[in-house]
Backbone as CSV, one residue per row, in Angstrom:
resi,resn,N_x,N_y,N_z,CA_x,CA_y,CA_z,C_x,C_y,C_z
1,MET,0.817,-1.187,0.000,0.000,0.000,0.000,0.869,1.263,0.000
2,ALA,1.982,1.203,0.722,2.870,2.362,0.755,3.468,2.628,-0.628
3,LEU,3.728,1.577,-1.390,4.277,1.750,-2.733,3.292,2.501,-3.623
4,ILE,2.023,2.185,-3.500,0.998,2.900,-4.274,0.954,4.368,-3.845
5,GLY,1.069,4.609,-2.543,1.082,5.982,-2.042,2.260,6.774,-2.565
6,TRP,3.450,6.147,-2.583,4.625,6.824,-3.122,4.446,7.116,-4.607
7,PHE,3.932,6.150,-5.343,3.724,6.322,-6.779,2.764,7.482,-7.043
8,LEU,1.619,7.490,-6.362,0.651,8.566,-6.565,1.206,9.914,-6.130
9,SER,1.987,9.913,-5.070,2.567,11.153,-4.585,3.519,11.754,-5.614
10,PHE,4.405,10.926,-6.175,5.333,11.432,-7.180,4.613,11.850,-8.454
11,VAL,3.623,11.088,-8.886,2.873,11.450,-10.088,2.164,12.790,-9.892
12,ALA,1.514,12.974,-8.753,0.808,14.231,-8.490,1.791,15.395,-8.375
13,LEU,2.935,15.169,-7.735,3.930,16.225,-7.599,4.470,16.656,-8.960
14,PHE,4.853,15.696,-9.785,5.409,16.043,-11.093,4.337,16.623,-12.016
15,ALA,3.103,16.167,-11.909,2.025,16.752,-12.712,1.767,18.196,-12.278
16,GLY,1.801,18.456,-10.972,1.631,19.824,-10.490,2.753,20.741,-10.956
17,LEU,3.978,20.230,-10.932,5.106,21.021,-11.423,4.990,21.288,-12.922
18,ALA,4.534,20.298,-13.678,4.354,20.485,-15.122,3.259,21.504,-15.412
19,MET,2.180,21.463,-14.618,1.109,22.444,-14.812,1.599,23.850,-14.491
20,ARG,2.440,23.997,-13.495,3.002,25.315,-13.160,3.928,25.810,-14.266
21,GLN,4.647,24.903,-14.878,5.608,25.291,-15.912,4.910,25.721,-17.199
22,ASP,3.897,24.969,-17.638,3.287,25.211,-18.941,2.082,26.137,-18.888
23,MET,1.226,26.010,-17.887,-0.024,26.764,-17.769,-0.849,26.689,-19.058
24,PRO,-1.235,25.463,-19.499,-1.899,25.307,-20.793,-3.334,25.823,-20.849
25,VAL,-4.065,25.817,-19.747,-5.472,26.228,-19.768,-5.753,27.165,-18.601
26,ASN,-6.898,27.852,-18.684,-7.326,28.667,-17.552,-7.602,27.744,-16.373
27,GLY,-7.218,28.166,-15.215,-7.387,27.338,-14.026,-6.207,26.425,-13.764
28,SER,-5.135,26.589,-14.517,-3.967,25.728,-14.331,-3.332,25.927,-12.962
29,ALA,-3.338,27.156,-12.473,-2.754,27.414,-11.154,-3.552,26.695,-10.075
30,THR,-4.866,26.744,-10.181,-5.710,26.045,-9.209,-5.524,24.543,-9.313
31,LEU,-5.472,24.050,-10.524,-5.287,22.620,-10.732,-3.927,22.154,-10.209
32,SER,-2.889,22.949,-10.419,-1.574,22.554,-9.905,-1.553,22.606,-8.382
33,ASP,-2.258,23.570,-7.784,-2.364,23.590,-6.317,-3.069,22.341,-5.802
34,MET,-4.114,21.917,-6.517,-4.823,20.692,-6.127,-3.918,19.469,-6.258
35,LEU,-3.096,19.431,-7.290,-2.167,18.314,-7.465,-1.095,18.302,-6.380
36,PHE,-0.621,19.482,-5.971,0.334,19.534,-4.858,-0.325,19.048,-3.572
37,GLY,-1.578,19.429,-3.362,-2.309,18.940,-2.193,-2.496,17.437,-2.236
38,LEU,-2.786,16.913,-3.418,-2.932,15.466,-3.568,-1.601,14.769,-3.302
39,ALA,-0.494,15.380,-3.718,0.824,14.796,-3.439,1.075,14.716,-1.938
40,VAL,0.664,15.740,-1.208,0.834,15.717,0.251,-0.094,14.681,0.883
41,LEU,-1.319,14.595,0.369,-2.282,13.643,0.940,-1.879,12.190,0.712
42,THR,-1.162,11.915,-0.355,-0.816,10.532,-0.668,0.588,10.139,-0.233
43,CYS,1.358,11.064,0.312,2.737,10.765,0.715,2.740,9.925,2.002
44,PRO,3.190,8.683,1.930,3.166,7.814,3.116,4.084,8.295,4.235
45,MET,5.163,8.968,3.906,6.100,9.425,4.923,5.461,10.473,5.843
46,VAL,4.646,11.345,5.285,4.014,12.407,6.066,2.942,11.849,6.995
47,TRP,2.183,10.860,6.520,1.001,10.399,7.251,1.214,9.074,7.972
48,ARG,2.431,8.677,8.230,2.705,7.386,8.855,2.096,7.284,10.254
49,ASP,2.223,8.324,11.070,1.774,8.256,12.463,0.499,9.030,12.735
50,LYS,-0.289,9.288,11.720,-1.579,9.980,11.829,-1.443,11.335,12.527
51,PRO,-0.657,12.256,11.946,-0.522,13.577,12.570,-1.797,14.397,12.413
52,MET,-1.990,15.324,13.292,-3.138,16.246,13.275,-4.466,15.514,13.371
53,GLY,-4.473,14.257,13.740,-5.712,13.512,13.907,-6.456,13.218,12.619
54,VAL,-5.778,13.266,11.489,-6.413,13.012,10.192,-6.271,11.529,9.875
55,SER,-7.407,10.864,9.708,-7.376,9.423,9.443,-7.233,9.148,7.949
56,ARG,-7.014,7.895,7.631,-6.873,7.500,6.234,-8.171,7.742,5.475
57,GLY,-9.307,7.463,6.089,-10.594,7.686,5.431,-10.826,9.148,5.087
58,GLN,-10.446,10.041,5.992,-10.604,11.467,5.719,-9.705,11.911,4.570
59,ARG,-8.492,11.384,4.514,-7.600,11.731,3.407,-8.141,11.218,2.086
60,ILE,-8.730,10.018,2.085,-9.296,9.455,0.855,-10.465,10.304,0.376
61,VAL,-11.322,10.737,1.290,-12.465,11.566,0.915,-11.998,12.901,0.335
62,VAL,-11.017,13.532,0.957,-10.504,14.800,0.435,-9.874,14.599,-0.942
63,ALA,-9.126,13.519,-1.128,-8.521,13.246,-2.430,-9.598,13.034,-3.493
64,LEU,-10.653,12.315,-3.156,-11.746,12.113,-4.115,-12.434,13.425,-4.458
65,ILE,-12.651,14.272,-3.474,-13.256,15.575,-3.735,-12.375,16.394,-4.670
66,MET,-11.056,16.364,-4.430,-10.145,17.114,-5.292,-10.168,16.576,-6.712
67,ILE,-10.214,15.270,-6.871,-10.237,14.681,-8.208,-11.548,14.986,-8.921
68,LEU,-12.659,14.937,-8.198,-13.956,15.169,-8.815,-14.222,16.640,-9.131
69,THR,-13.480,17.568,-8.535,-13.677,18.982,-8.849,-12.836,19.452,-10.030
70,VAL,-12.009,18.588,-10.584,-11.176,18.978,-11.727,-12.015,19.468,-12.906
71,PRO,-13.116,18.805,-13.298,-13.912,19.341,-14.421,-14.456,20.736,-14.125
72,TRP,-14.819,21.006,-12.876,-15.317,22.329,-12.530,-14.218,23.378,-12.668
73,VAL,-12.987,23.014,-12.296,-11.864,23.959,-12.416,-11.579,24.263,-13.876
74,LEU,-11.732,23.273,-14.750,-11.410,23.453,-16.158,-12.508,24.138,-16.964
75,LEU,-13.712,24.306,-16.383,-14.774,25.010,-17.093,-14.399,26.480,-17.233
76,PRO,-14.788,27.096,-18.355,-14.491,28.526,-18.500,-15.365,29.353,-17.543
77,HIS,-14.708,30.191,-16.794,-15.420,31.074,-15.859,-15.432,32.471,-16.431
78,GLY,-16.598,33.056,-16.481,-16.691,34.367,-17.114,-17.076,35.427,-16.242
């Protein structure tokens, strides 16, 4: 399970860095911030001893919310 967490953490971190570098669409800054947050949420080293009282279930729910709001971030806002 930790291997999956490391994999997702690195993927989210590098995707966030790529979004910051290129800024291909409107909302890229918000999307890259969400990817950095996802990298922190999935990093096993940070959450090994359950700091701040945040459980695994709460982290999963927040990660799902962040993933499901991506289409809303990419919609054109006028």
